[in-house]
Structures are given as structure tokens and as C-alpha cells.
N, C-alpha and C positions, 0 to 999 in steps of 0.2 A: 486207971482211961475214963469208966464214964461218966467222973466229973467233966472230961477234958470233951468228950464225947457230946454231952450235952450244953456245955460251952459256944461248941460251937455251933450242933440246932439251932440252937438258939439265938447266936447271930447270923442261920444264914433265917431263916428265920424274918430277923431284926428287915435287912437288908430287904426283902420281899419286901415287905410291907411299905419301907420306902421307897421303892422301886412303885409298886402297884398306888403305891399316895400322890409319888409326883406324878405319875399317869390322871391317874383320875385328876388333876387343875394342874395340865400339860398346856394350858391358856385360857389365863384371863385377864379382859380389860376389867375396871373397877374406876370409876369416877370420883371424884368430893363429891361434897353436898351442895357446892355452886356449881352455876351452869358453863358449861364450855359455847365454846360456837360451831353450828352449823353452818355448810361454805359448798354451797350446792354450785355447780358448773353446768350449763347444757348447752354441750357441742356435738357434732358433725364434723367425718373426712371429709363429708362432696360440699361442705362452706368450705370457702374460701377465705374470712377473714374471720374464721373460729385456730388456726393452729396458732398464730401471735396468743391468745387467752390463753392455750394449751401450754403454750410456751410458758406461762406467768403464771399459770395455777400446775405447772410442777417445781418452781421454783422453790412452793411449801413443802415439799420435802426435806428443804433444811432450815424449817423457821424454825428459831428453839418452842415457838406455841401448839409447835405438833405436836394434833394426841390431846395433851391437857387443857386447850384453851378455845384451838380448831381443829374442824373434820372436815379438812374436803374430802369433796363428793365427786365424779364428773358421771351424767347420765346425755351417754347418747342419746337421739333420739334420731328418727327412722323417715322424718319428711325432706329427706333431701334421696333421698335413694333412689328417684325418678329421673337425676340426672345424669343416669349415666354409670354414676358408682355407688352397689351398693355396703354400707355402713355392714360388716360383722359385731358389731359391738352396738347397735341400734338396736334399743328394743319399744314399739309402741307401747309400751306400759314405760318405758319412761316418755313419748309423748305427751300420755296423756298425766302426768305428772306435773308438767311443764304447763298442760292448757288446763289443770284445777288453780294450778298458780294465779296463771293467770283470767281464773274470772274466779280467783275470790280480790285482785284488786282491781278486777272487771277492767281491765285493761284488755282488747277485741281481738290481740291475737296475739301470734310467738316471734323466738325469733331468736340465733343462735349469732354466736356466743352470748350466755344469758347466764346472768347471775342473780345467787337470790344467799339472802346471809338471812339466819335463822329465820326465815317464815318470808320475806320484804323483800322485794323485786330491788336489787341494784345497780346504777349503774357507775360507779364509782371508776371500775376496771377502767374502760373511754378516758376518764378527765383524768387518768395516772392517779388517783385515789387513792389513799390507802387502806386497808380496810376497816369498816370500822370496831372500835374498840368493842370486845362483848360485853354483854350486861350482866356485874355481878351480883346476880342474884340464886339467894338460893331454893336448887325446887327439886334434889333428891338427890338420891346412891343410884346408876345406874349399870350393870357389869353385863359382860357375855364370859358363859364360859366353855368350852373345847374341848371333849379329848385326841379329835380327829383330825379339826377344822371342815369339816364337814358339818355335823347336828352342833347346833348351836343353844343353849338355853339363857336365852337375858331375864331378868331380872330388874325389876323396879323395886325401890321403897321410898317413897314420895315424902318428902320433908309435909309433919302436920298440917303445917299451913299452909299449904297448897295443895290438899286432897283433894283432889276431884271423884266425881263418879266412875269411869273407866278409861281407862286408859291405849293407847296402840305403844306396838313395840315394833320398830325399823330395822333391818339389817342391810347391810349389801358388802358384797366378795369382791374384795379391790385390785386390780389390777397392775406394776407398774414394770415399764420401759420394755412395754410392747409396741413391735416399728411393724409399720404397714405399707409397704407400696404401692402406692395411689396409683395405676394404668387407665381413668377414667372419671369428669365429672370433672368440678373445677379446682381439682387438686391436682389434675393428670400428673403425675411425671415427677413429685413428691415424696422423699419418705418422711413419715408421719412419725412419732413416737408420742405412747400416750402415758398420764402415771394417774394415779386415783380414779383408773378406768371401773366400772361397775358390771362384775362380769357375772352377778348374781344377787336379784335382792329377792326378798320377805316381809309380808307383815304380816300384822294378827295383830289382832284383840286380848290385851291378857289377860288372863283367873287371876283374881284378887284368892291368897292363901295366906290371911294373917293378914297382915300389914303389908305384903310384898303382892305382887304384881309381876305373874310370870310367861311366857310363853316361848315353847320349843319351835325350832327353821331349820329346816338339812338345807344346806346349799350344794349347786353342781353350777360348774364354772363353765360357762360359751364352748365348744368343741371347736377343739383345734389352734385355740388359742392361746399363748407362751406365751405368758408374763413372766421379766427375771426373781419380780417380788413379789410375793403377796401380800393384803391387808381387809384391814374390819372396821366397816363402822359401822354403828349402832346407833339408835337414837327416840326418843319417846313422844309421844302429843298426844296431850288432850282426844279423846274419841271426837269425831266430827271439826278436827282443827288442824291445820295444818305444820301451827310453828311448832317446832320442836325445843321440848323442857328441858331437858338433857342431851349428851352426846360423847359416847364414844370412841375413841380407835387405839390402832397400833400396828405393828408389823408384824407377820404367821411368821412366828420362825419358821426358819427354812429347811429344818431340817426335820418338817414335819409337814410329811406330803398331803396336798391342797389336793380339791377336788378338779 
């Protein structure tokens, strides 16, 4: 009886350790050594030209390249809010990000819809061009790990041939199938549906530990916004440069409570 009891205890202890191990690594996204492409859309619920661009952007959910070769992120800007409709998904931070891009391109103004592919201004959507193929360059491995979809640990192991003095890590919580009944402004009377929407965004300098750069972020979603699905996008840049070196993304399991 003692042997059976001990075996049961060992089995129970093993199951607990397995469950703890699974819980400790419940969400993990990791790139390969070759760079994935970061595709950004700058948009607004107050802009009548944006719904067609967002509809096209939504179709990327079904692309076989999603998350492995292409990481889409939609930023809602706030400079349309003075036309009668306040976009609850918009942030001044995202507007400032778009202006930083325009300054780097020496373009004096910003507009929506606006597309950025790997840090470059892309006008191909207006001509119905395909998204440019990603540059198959080896940059390093980026990963994002979380136990609860709220606190995220990002790590970047740069390729030794690409190593720089310092890196900045960026992360965005993404919402999908968000519906808004717009009652004023240029889109008054329309029901808009959004995908890849940034619900929370954080960035910060990486701290070097050995050959790995890492940084932790806590993400809190926009109050009152209820996406049907959520995902994560993360990328890394050289300090002082907006062009991403590596990007990752993925679906957050629906069984895990998101912020």
C-alpha cells in the first residue's frame, strides 16, 4: 500500500509540475532568424476614405503569410476627431508616431489612410499593387512571452553580424472584429468593423543581459472596447531608428483572459 501511495504522490506531483510548466509558458511567440515584415495602417473612424482601406487590411487575417512573414498593425489617429466624431480607438501617441515617420521621409504632412511597410511610405494600395515582398535578411530572433496576456517579456537575440549598440522593443495588443456604429462626422450612419486595431501600445529601450536584449511591458486595453478576438504584435528597432529589424505576432488564445 505504501508503494502505491508513493507512486500516486509522485504522479500527482508530476502532473502539478507539468501544469505549472504549461502555465509558465502559456503564450509564446517567436520569430525565425529572418526578418518578418511590419505593415502599418494609419486610419480613423472620422475619415470617409478609410473604410475601404480597413476592409482590405482585414483580409490579411486570411493570408498564409500572416504572423510568419507579415505582421499587420492598425493605428487610429486623433486628428479627425474635431469633425464631429471622436474615435475611441484613436490616440495622440499614434498620431505622433505617424508624424515621426513623415519627418523621417521629409514629407510635410500626414494623411489617412496611410500605409507604412517596414518603415517606408507605401502608396501601392491606392494603385491596387501587392504588398512588396519582404527582404529576406537575417537580423536575429525576437520572442514575446506571457502567462496572462497582460504582462509581456520581450527578448531579442541579434544576429552577431547585425549587432548594434542599443535596441528598442515595441509591443501592441491588437483587437479584431470590433464594430462601431458611427453617428456623426464623415462616416455618419455607417457600421464600421475594425481588425488589427491597436488597443494598447508600449515601447522602451532593451536591457542587455549577455547576448540577449530584453524588456517587460504591461498592457491595458481601452476601456469599453470589446474585441471578439485579440492578438499581439511586437517588433524591434535600433535606437533612434524607426525601421523595424524583426517583427512577430500571433493570436492570443481565447481561453486566456485578456486585459
